[in-house]
N, C-alpha and C positions, 0 to 999 in steps of 0.2 A: 435349116434342114429339118424336115419332119422325121421324127423317130419311127422306126419300123418295129420296134420291140413292143409287146403288148405288157403293160405295167399293172394289169389287174391280177389279183390273187384269186385263184380259183376257191370257191366256197363249197365246202362238202356238207352233206347232211349231218355229219357229226358235228361239225361247227355250229350249226343251226341248233341242234339239239343241246349242246354245251351252254349257248347264250340263252336259250329258253329256260333251261334248268336253272341257271344263275339268277335270272330275273324272278323266277317264282321263288326261288330260295330268298332272295332279297325281300320280296314282298311278305313272304312268311315270317322273316326275322323281325320286319318292321311292325307287322301285325302283333307279334308276340310281345314286343316290348313296349308298344303303345299304352297299354293298361298301366304298367308300371311308371311310365312318365306322367301320364294323365293324373294318377292318384296323388302326385306331388302338388297339383295345384289345389287352392282352397276350394270348398264347394260353394254352390250359389247362396246358401244361407249365410255362411261366413262373409262372403263378399257383401252381400246385402246388409249384414249387421254392422259393418264399418263404413259404409258408403254414406256420403252426405245426403242429408234428407232436405227436399225443397218443401216449403209450406206456403200455401197460397193464403194471404192475409185477408183478401177482399170478403169472404163470407164471415169473418169474425167481427161480430158488432162490438161497439163500445160497451165495456161492462162484461164481456164474455171471455171464457178461458177454454182453450181446447188442450187435450192431452194427446201427444203423439209418442212414438218409441223410436229411439235412436241408439244403436249399440246395446239394445236390450234394456235401456233405462227410460223410464217416463219422463217426458219433456213437457212442462206447462208452458203455453203461449197465451199470455193474458193481454187483452186490450184494455188498458188501464182507463178509467174515467179521470176527469180532471180533479175530482174530489180524492181518488185514490193517489194520484200523483202528488197533489199538495200535502196529503197526510204523510207520504213517504218523504218528501223533502223538507217538511217542518220538524222532523224528529232531530233532536240534539244528539249528534253522532258520538259524543263523548259518554252518553249514558248507555251505548250498546256494547253488548258482550263482545261482538265481533264487529268493531267499528268500520263502518263502509258507507259513505254517502251515496244517496239514491243515484246520482249522476254517474258513479263508477259502475252501476249495475245495469245501465241501459246505454243504448247508442245515442251519441249526441244528435239532437233534433229528432229523435224517435222515441222520446221518453214515455209515450203512451203504449209502447210494446215492451213487455218484460218477458223474458225467456229464461227459465230455471229448470234444473234438473229436479225432478219431483221426488227426492229421496231425502228423508229426514236425516240430519247429519249426527243424530244420536246413536240410533240402531238401525238405520237403513229402512224404516217403514215408509209408507208412501202417504203423505199428509193430504188432507182434504181442502179442497180451495174454498174461499169465501166463508171460512169458518173461524172461531175464535175470537178473542177480544180485539184483534187487530184487523179482522177482516181479510187477511192474506191466507195463510194455510194453517191448519190444526193437524197435529199428529195425535190420533185418538190413541195409540198405544201408550205413550207415556206423558202426553200433555204438553208437548213442545208447540209454541205459538210463533208464527212468523208474520211479519207485516206485509203491507201490499208491495213492498220491495224484496220480499224474500229474505228479510233479515231476521235473525232470532231475537225475540223479544222476551219470551217466557219459557220455563221448562229446562229440561236437562240437556238439550242439544248444545253443543259447543260452538257450532259455527252457522253462518248464513247458508241458505241453500245455494249450491254451486251454479254457476253460469256456464253453459256449454259453449264451445266456440261456434259463433254464427256470424253471419254478414247479410246485409240487406242487398237485394238485387233489385233495385227499382224501390217504388213506394209500396208494392203489393205482394212482395215476395221475400222470404229469408231463406237462407241455406244454412242448416245446422251441420256441423262437422267439418 
């Protein structure tokens, strides 16, 4: 049987005004608290500073070095020559202040690419590439000298140049971080 009762509730103007006022109030509250929520997110500079950096290796010719920045630190990416690789591999590791073989400082089968953080481990200066007795890096501030593997060879620096976390993505690109 069909019902003869009308089940709709009459809507008055007052009800519409209440609903509209509530909706405007909700939008106002959301607009007021949005800046407080948004300010808790890191800014774009912070995000970019910690984000991984991709480096295209294609334009870096053998014997060349580039400097990029990752997390505010200078990173040297050097395309080593066979002579530089041999010089680094031929060093007696036992004679080094911070003993580390060249093979531990490069990726397997990619020994031509050396990636180091370009900050002297003595007092945090930025060393100059292809300088010094070992043609690696030379820190002009206090005379620390690093070889073609970034290992400390002479001067007051106590440790080798640090290696940042990085990985190869194919043969022509690395991702640092």
